[in-house]
MDAnalysis code that builds the backbone (N, CA, C; Angstrom):
import MDAnalysis as mda
import numpy as np

u = mda.Universe.empty(426, n_residues=142, atom_resindex=np.repeat(np.arange(142), 3), trajectory=True)
u.add_TopologyAttr("name", ["N", "CA", "C"] * 142)
u.add_TopologyAttr("resid", np.arange(1, 143))
u.add_TopologyAttr("resname", ["UNK", "UNK", "UNK", "UNK", "UNK", "UNK", "UNK", "UNK", "UNK", "UNK", "UNK", "UNK", "UNK", "UNK", "UNK", "UNK", "UNK", "UNK", "UNK", "UNK", "UNK", "UNK", "UNK", "UNK", "UNK", "UNK", "UNK", "UNK", "UNK", "UNK", "UNK", "UNK", "UNK", "UNK", "UNK", "UNK", "UNK", "UNK", "UNK", "UNK", "UNK", "UNK", "UNK", "UNK", "UNK", "UNK", "UNK", "UNK", "UNK", "UNK", "UNK", "UNK", "UNK", "UNK", "UNK", "UNK", "UNK", "UNK", "UNK", "UNK", "UNK", "UNK", "UNK", "UNK", "UNK", "UNK", "UNK", "UNK", "UNK", "UNK", "UNK", "UNK", "UNK", "UNK", "UNK", "UNK", "UNK", "UNK", "UNK", "UNK", "UNK", "UNK", "UNK", "UNK", "UNK", "UNK", "UNK", "UNK", "UNK", "UNK", "UNK", "UNK", "UNK", "UNK", "UNK", "UNK", "UNK", "UNK", "UNK", "UNK", "UNK", "UNK", "UNK", "UNK", "UNK", "UNK", "UNK", "UNK", "UNK", "UNK", "UNK", "UNK", "UNK", "UNK", "UNK", "UNK", "UNK", "UNK", "UNK", "UNK", "UNK", "UNK", "UNK", "UNK", "UNK", "UNK", "UNK", "UNK", "UNK", "UNK", "UNK", "UNK", "UNK", "UNK", "UNK", "UNK", "UNK", "UNK", "UNK", "UNK", "UNK", "UNK"])
u.atoms.positions = np.array([
    [-35.561, -41.783, 14.389],
    [-34.247, -42.712, 15.001],
    [-35.038, -43.089, 16.046],
    [-35.384, -44.342, 15.589],
    [-35.945, -44.817, 17.120],
    [-34.782, -46.222, 17.603],
    [-34.651, -45.970, 19.255],
    [-34.005, -46.648, 19.414],
    [-34.783, -48.083, 19.985],
    [-34.562, -49.154, 19.861],
    [-34.644, -50.326, 19.899],
    [-34.132, -51.196, 21.078],
    [-34.925, -50.737, 22.201],
    [-34.445, -51.806, 23.492],
    [-35.318, -53.073, 23.584],
    [-35.822, -53.326, 22.985],
    [-36.470, -54.830, 23.105],
    [-36.036, -55.844, 23.814],
    [-34.915, -56.040, 23.541],
    [-33.862, -57.134, 23.444],
    [-33.323, -57.274, 24.829],
    [-33.193, -55.872, 25.796],
    [-32.824, -55.647, 26.772],
    [-33.715, -55.943, 27.812],
    [-35.637, -55.738, 27.336],
    [-36.523, -56.249, 28.047],
    [-36.145, -57.407, 28.989],
    [-36.080, -57.994, 28.515],
    [-35.981, -59.688, 28.844],
    [-35.039, -60.033, 29.351],
    [-33.944, -59.111, 29.677],
    [-32.613, -59.315, 29.999],
    [-32.869, -59.376, 31.527],
    [-31.707, -59.725, 32.342],
    [-31.595, -59.689, 33.932],
    [-32.319, -57.952, 34.137],
    [-32.369, -58.595, 35.896],
    [-32.501, -57.282, 36.307],
    [-32.173, -56.461, 36.447],
    [-30.804, -56.404, 36.865],
    [-29.384, -55.466, 36.779],
    [-29.301, -54.651, 35.612],
    [-29.847, -55.357, 34.598],
    [-30.063, -54.527, 33.755],
    [-30.429, -53.242, 33.127],
    [-31.577, -52.970, 34.341],
    [-32.364, -51.989, 34.084],
    [-31.907, -50.654, 34.275],
    [-30.902, -50.834, 35.344],
    [-29.931, -49.264, 35.090],
    [-29.325, -49.075, 34.068],
    [-28.727, -49.696, 33.248],
    [-28.081, -49.788, 31.979],
    [-29.250, -49.273, 31.086],
    [-30.413, -49.757, 31.097],
    [-31.508, -49.610, 29.904],
    [-32.081, -47.506, 30.558],
    [-32.324, -47.781, 31.641],
    [-32.792, -46.284, 32.004],
    [-31.647, -45.271, 31.753],
    [-30.378, -45.619, 31.719],
    [-29.333, -44.760, 31.439],
    [-28.919, -44.944, 29.772],
    [-29.162, -45.774, 29.095],
    [-29.714, -45.554, 27.309],
    [-30.826, -44.638, 26.759],
    [-31.927, -45.198, 27.948],
    [-33.238, -44.452, 27.455],
    [-32.917, -42.496, 27.316],
    [-31.725, -42.264, 28.946],
    [-31.480, -41.191, 28.969],
    [-30.968, -40.166, 27.971],
    [-29.835, -41.454, 27.590],
    [-29.371, -40.931, 26.341],
    [-29.554, -40.828, 25.024],
    [-30.670, -41.488, 25.093],
    [-31.431, -41.175, 23.744],
    [-32.108, -39.986, 23.535],
    [-32.775, -39.686, 24.600],
    [-33.791, -38.791, 24.748],
    [-32.545, -37.857, 24.689],
    [-31.330, -37.219, 25.399],
    [-30.902, -36.293, 25.214],
    [-30.102, -36.346, 23.511],
    [-29.807, -37.237, 22.908],
    [-29.063, -37.465, 21.502],
    [-30.438, -37.034, 21.002],
    [-31.291, -37.023, 20.436],
    [-32.858, -36.652, 20.079],
    [-32.792, -34.678, 20.466],
    [-32.528, -34.677, 21.582],
    [-32.968, -33.214, 21.535],
    [-31.719, -32.106, 21.232],
    [-30.580, -33.081, 21.171],
    [-29.613, -32.274, 20.248],
    [-29.966, -32.446, 18.801],
    [-30.511, -33.089, 17.996],
    [-30.289, -33.243, 16.708],
    [-31.453, -32.698, 16.246],
    [-32.212, -32.401, 17.094],
    [-33.653, -31.421, 16.662],
    [-32.763, -29.942, 16.734],
    [-32.105, -29.469, 18.053],
    [-31.276, -28.471, 17.666],
    [-30.468, -27.861, 16.671],
    [-29.821, -29.004, 16.432],
    [-28.654, -29.115, 14.764],
    [-30.026, -28.942, 13.616],
    [-30.726, -29.360, 13.944],
    [-31.937, -29.321, 12.647],
    [-32.493, -27.779, 12.651],
    [-32.726, -27.087, 13.774],
    [-33.502, -25.931, 13.491],
    [-31.839, -24.795, 13.450],
    [-30.773, -24.966, 14.008],
    [-29.923, -24.239, 13.520],
    [-29.302, -24.578, 11.880],
    [-29.173, -25.522, 11.655],
    [-29.263, -25.552, 9.750],
    [-30.917, -24.765, 9.486],
    [-31.537, -24.945, 10.107],
    [-32.942, -24.652, 8.868],
    [-32.324, -22.593, 9.166],
    [-32.101, -22.256, 9.975],
    [-31.828, -21.001, 10.249],
    [-30.824, -20.431, 9.466],
    [-29.670, -21.015, 9.692],
    [-28.327, -20.760, 8.970],
    [-28.154, -20.953, 7.449],
    [-28.530, -20.367, 6.415],
    [-28.107, -20.487, 5.398],
    [-27.286, -19.796, 4.741],
    [-26.575, -20.848, 3.774],
    [-25.230, -19.945, 3.095],
    [-25.881, -19.155, 2.007],
    [-25.473, -17.632, 2.235],
    [-25.730, -16.673, 1.126],
    [-24.278, -17.219, 0.418],
    [-24.316, -17.098, -1.036],
    [-22.984, -17.498, -1.815],
    [-22.127, -16.207, -1.561],
    [-21.120, -15.928, -1.684],
    [-20.317, -15.017, -1.470],
    [-20.779, -14.345, -3.288],
    [-20.511, -12.769, -3.125],
    [-20.617, -12.360, -3.934],
    [-19.585, -12.258, -4.636],
    [-19.426, -12.374, -6.402],
    [-18.423, -12.735, -7.250],
    [-17.937, -11.433, -7.570],
    [-16.568, -10.604, -7.635],
    [-16.036, -9.725, -8.456],
    [-16.585, -9.704, -9.478],
    [-16.720, -8.079, -9.957],
    [-16.976, -8.361, -11.494],
    [-16.059, -9.060, -12.201],
    [-16.224, -9.380, -13.716],
    [-14.811, -9.328, -14.480],
    [-14.174, -7.826, -14.950],
    [-13.224, -7.593, -15.081],
    [-12.757, -6.569, -15.339],
    [-12.834, -6.364, -16.694],
    [-12.820, -4.921, -17.092],
    [-13.338, -4.604, -18.126],
    [-11.772, -4.874, -18.892],
    [-12.138, -5.173, -20.370],
    [-10.889, -5.373, -21.235],
    [-9.802, -3.745, -20.990],
    [-9.237, -3.893, -21.282],
    [-7.915, -2.580, -21.669],
    [-8.198, -2.156, -23.028],
    [-8.997, -0.819, -23.028],
    [-8.918, 0.254, -23.738],
    [-7.425, 0.184, -24.704],
    [-7.237, 0.757, -25.848],
    [-6.018, 1.123, -26.665],
    [-5.373, 2.387, -25.761],
    [-6.315, 3.325, -25.071],
    [-5.512, 4.316, -24.531],
    [-4.807, 3.609, -22.932],
    [-5.809, 2.702, -22.570],
    [-5.054, 2.494, -21.318],
    [-3.821, 1.546, -21.424],
    [-3.865, 1.120, -22.479],
    [-2.562, 0.040, -22.943],
    [-1.448, 1.343, -23.614],
    [-1.660, 2.065, -23.875],
    [-0.598, 3.140, -24.192],
    [-0.374, 3.939, -22.959],
    [-1.073, 4.136, -22.368],
    [-0.659, 5.517, -20.759],
    [-0.122, 4.217, -20.289],
    [-0.285, 2.827, -20.078],
    [0.443, 1.713, -18.594],
    [1.937, 1.396, -19.844],
    [1.693, 1.602, -21.182],
    [3.324, 1.047, -21.643],
    [3.835, 2.444, -21.584],
    [3.494, 3.770, -21.743],
    [4.357, 4.510, -21.424],
    [4.690, 4.746, -20.060],
    [4.076, 4.434, -18.792],
    [4.335, 4.510, -17.602],
    [6.077, 2.945, -17.449],
    [5.479, 2.275, -18.193],
    [6.643, 1.004, -18.106],
    [7.861, 1.594, -18.778],
    [8.327, 2.270, -19.708],
    [8.728, 2.694, -20.690],
    [9.523, 3.917, -18.864],
    [8.779, 4.747, -19.060],
    [9.124, 5.585, -18.035],
    [9.913, 5.000, -16.616],
    [9.396, 4.235, -15.891],
    [9.587, 2.951, -14.953],
    [11.273, 2.460, -15.249],
    [11.200, 2.065, -16.323],
    [12.199, 1.175, -16.732],
    [13.594, 2.210, -17.211],
    [13.673, 2.823, -17.714],
    [14.340, 4.516, -17.631],
    [14.733, 4.512, -16.525],
    [13.941, 4.622, -15.225],
    [14.083, 5.445, -14.219],
    [15.313, 3.872, -13.444],
    [14.785, 2.605, -14.043],
    [15.394, 1.368, -12.623],
    [16.801, 1.302, -13.713],
    [16.809, 1.656, -15.146],
    [18.439, 1.676, -15.467],
    [19.143, 2.530, -15.035],
    [18.447, 3.615, -14.817],
    [19.252, 5.044, -14.203],
    [20.253, 4.746, -12.455],
    [19.330, 3.408, -12.164],
    [19.538, 3.044, -10.884],
    [18.667, 3.517, -9.565],
    [18.002, 3.943, -9.925],
    [16.572, 3.934, -9.114],
    [15.735, 3.284, -9.290],
    [16.162, 1.961, -8.596],
    [15.633, 0.681, -8.069],
    [14.668, 0.632, -7.432],
    [14.957, 1.106, -5.967],
    [14.025, 1.600, -4.791],
    [12.973, 2.348, -5.296],
    [13.291, 3.730, -6.063],
    [12.350, 4.501, -6.339],
    [10.672, 3.639, -7.096],
    [11.335, 3.051, -8.375],
    [10.665, 2.206, -9.030],
    [10.007, 1.195, -8.309],
    [10.452, 0.244, -7.352],
    [9.885, -0.365, -6.446],
    [8.456, 0.161, -5.981],
    [8.987, 1.615, -5.049],
    [8.002, 1.904, -4.592],
    [6.716, 2.397, -5.327],
    [7.243, 2.828, -6.191],
    [5.876, 3.228, -7.301],
    [5.162, 2.281, -7.465],
    [5.395, 0.768, -8.256],
    [4.761, -0.252, -7.873],
    [4.295, -0.633, -7.097],
    [5.107, -0.380, -6.102],
    [4.108, -1.252, -4.609],
    [2.941, -0.209, -4.257],
    [2.859, 0.875, -4.618],
    [2.039, 1.686, -4.882],
    [0.723, 1.528, -5.554],
    [0.794, 0.690, -6.549],
    [-0.823, 0.819, -7.403],
    [-1.174, -0.370, -6.510],
    [-2.396, -0.547, -6.959],
    [-3.301, -1.865, -6.082],
    [-3.189, -3.265, -6.774],
    [-3.489, -4.314, -6.661],
    [-3.416, -5.143, -7.013],
    [-4.231, -5.354, -8.526],
    [-5.572, -4.943, -8.701],
    [-5.774, -5.146, -9.971],
    [-5.256, -3.905, -10.847],
    [-4.786, -2.702, -10.343],
    [-3.810, -2.070, -11.899],
    [-2.981, -2.868, -11.710],
    [-2.111, -3.273, -10.853],
    [-0.930, -3.592, -11.346],
    [-0.835, -5.139, -12.210],
    [-1.975, -5.393, -12.067],
    [-2.276, -6.646, -12.856],
    [-2.747, -6.126, -14.531],
    [-3.375, -4.710, -14.671],
    [-4.021, -4.506, -15.630],
    [-2.474, -3.452, -15.894],
    [-1.550, -2.937, -15.152],
    [-0.503, -2.753, -16.123],
    [0.538, -3.764, -16.326],
    [0.985, -5.198, -15.844],
    [1.413, -6.025, -16.265],
    [0.243, -6.782, -17.694],
    [-0.751, -6.530, -18.049],
    [-1.191, -7.449, -18.757],
    [-1.218, -5.794, -19.935],
    [-1.331, -5.183, -19.889],
    [-1.046, -3.984, -20.858],
    [0.557, -4.456, -21.748],
    [1.635, -4.468, -20.441],
    [3.136, -4.718, -21.292],
    [3.339, -6.174, -21.587],
    [2.175, -7.150, -21.760],
    [2.522, -8.730, -22.654],
    [2.850, -9.242, -21.196],
    [2.878, -9.135, -20.553],
    [3.387, -10.173, -19.152],
    [1.970, -11.093, -19.116],
    [2.052, -12.168, -18.715],
    [1.546, -13.590, -18.678],
    [0.903, -13.470, -16.759],
    [-0.034, -12.486, -16.761],
    [-0.775, -12.724, -15.722],
    [-2.448, -13.061, -15.548],
    [-2.821, -13.056, -14.429],
    [-3.832, -13.918, -14.021],
    [-4.728, -12.703, -12.984],
    [-5.979, -13.125, -13.143],
    [-6.917, -12.194, -12.149],
    [-6.601, -12.790, -10.496],
    [-6.161, -13.992, -10.655],
    [-6.244, -14.301, -8.817],
    [-4.339, -14.273, -8.862],
    [-3.601, -13.956, -9.550],
    [-2.376, -13.758, -9.295],
    [-1.922, -12.587, -7.902],
    [-1.127, -13.093, -6.619],
    [-0.823, -12.473, -6.085],
    [0.037, -11.232, -6.470],
    [-0.161, -9.792, -5.606],
    [0.571, -8.578, -6.117],
    [2.172, -9.217, -5.914],
    [2.501, -9.308, -5.534],
    [3.882, -9.529, -4.834],
    [4.575, -10.596, -6.057],
    [3.791, -12.020, -6.744],
    [4.394, -12.161, -8.206],
    [4.109, -11.326, -9.397],
    [3.489, -10.910, -9.520],
    [3.214, -9.369, -10.442],
    [4.714, -8.751, -10.116],
    [4.540, -8.316, -8.956],
    [5.829, -7.611, -9.158],
    [7.312, -8.198, -9.352],
    [7.319, -9.296, -8.885],
    [8.605, -10.155, -9.551],
    [8.165, -10.209, -11.022],
    [7.484, -10.348, -11.684],
    [7.022, -10.763, -13.201],
    [7.713, -9.284, -14.018],
    [7.451, -8.451, -13.041],
    [7.671, -7.038, -14.033],
    [9.083, -6.437, -13.648],
    [9.878, -6.800, -12.580],
    [11.329, -6.736, -12.521],
    [11.935, -7.874, -13.608],
    [11.086, -8.976, -13.435],
    [12.128, -10.287, -14.364],
    [12.153, -9.600, -16.241],
    [10.903, -8.950, -16.374],
    [11.091, -8.045, -17.372],
    [11.927, -7.098, -17.452],
    [11.900, -6.501, -16.582],
    [12.875, -5.538, -16.536],
    [14.534, -5.593, -17.107],
    [14.973, -7.008, -16.329],
    [16.231, -7.651, -16.549],
    [16.277, -8.105, -17.890],
    [15.447, -8.426, -18.314],
    [15.494, -9.409, -19.599],
    [15.566, -8.265, -20.765],
    [14.753, -7.340, -20.549],
    [14.771, -6.499, -21.400],
    [16.193, -5.475, -21.377],
    [16.761, -5.525, -20.210],
    [18.555, -4.938, -20.051],
    [19.218, -6.002, -20.588],
    [18.766, -7.008, -20.624],
    [19.810, -8.102, -21.284],
    [19.897, -8.107, -23.169],
    [18.612, -8.070, -23.138],
    [18.041, -7.753, -24.840],
    [18.893, -6.560, -25.126],
    [18.552, -5.587, -24.757],
    [19.378, -4.208, -25.547],
    [20.796, -4.074, -25.523],
    [21.295, -4.934, -23.944],
    [22.818, -5.081, -24.030],
    [23.432, -5.779, -24.901],
    [22.519, -7.077, -25.675],
    [23.084, -7.530, -26.628],
    [22.982, -7.188, -27.742],
    [22.008, -6.468, -28.364],
    [21.773, -5.747, -29.122],
    [22.927, -4.380, -29.240],
    [23.126, -3.985, -28.067],
    [24.187, -2.264, -28.317],
    [25.444, -3.289, -28.864],
    [25.722, -4.031, -28.255],
    [26.979, -4.660, -28.261],
    [27.324, -5.071, -29.637],
    [26.403, -5.731, -30.480],
    [26.318, -6.186, -31.957],
    [26.607, -4.933, -32.695],
    [25.819, -4.039, -32.267],
    [26.112, -2.576, -33.353],
    [27.423, -2.248, -33.359],
    [28.149, -2.409, -31.885],
    [28.877, -1.811, -32.052],
    [30.247, -2.641, -32.648],
    [30.266, -3.710, -32.882],
    [31.141, -4.711, -32.949],
    [30.989, -4.960, -35.040],
    [29.732, -4.245, -35.234],
    [29.632, -4.364, -36.739],
    [29.983, -2.782, -37.265],
    [30.261, -1.602, -36.443],
    [30.518, -0.625, -37.045],
    [32.201, -0.363, -37.153],
])
């Protein structure tokens, strides 16, 4: 990046001060650019290590998570909502996603834990409504 000052050389004598100032600024700018090149050469971006893809759920895990879901649902029905919420919050985020996935909830690997908890709570309420409707139909049919 060469700075051309030839047009200023033939100018009036009072411009020499301006010319000297421009040359000084040009030298400083060159030194800053050299420093930036050195820094960018030293700092290389290391790619962020990716999380390994979670292994697919085994049938044993699915059965275990479904049994846990049924037991938590029964506790929730008996009025122990806070205990159920406490147990669900004790899961780490990945295990909670696997728990939800085993119980046919639409979750993704990037879904936040709170969102998964909301989906599980919605499933509990949905299931309660479904079984309440089935129970009332059975009573009217008998």
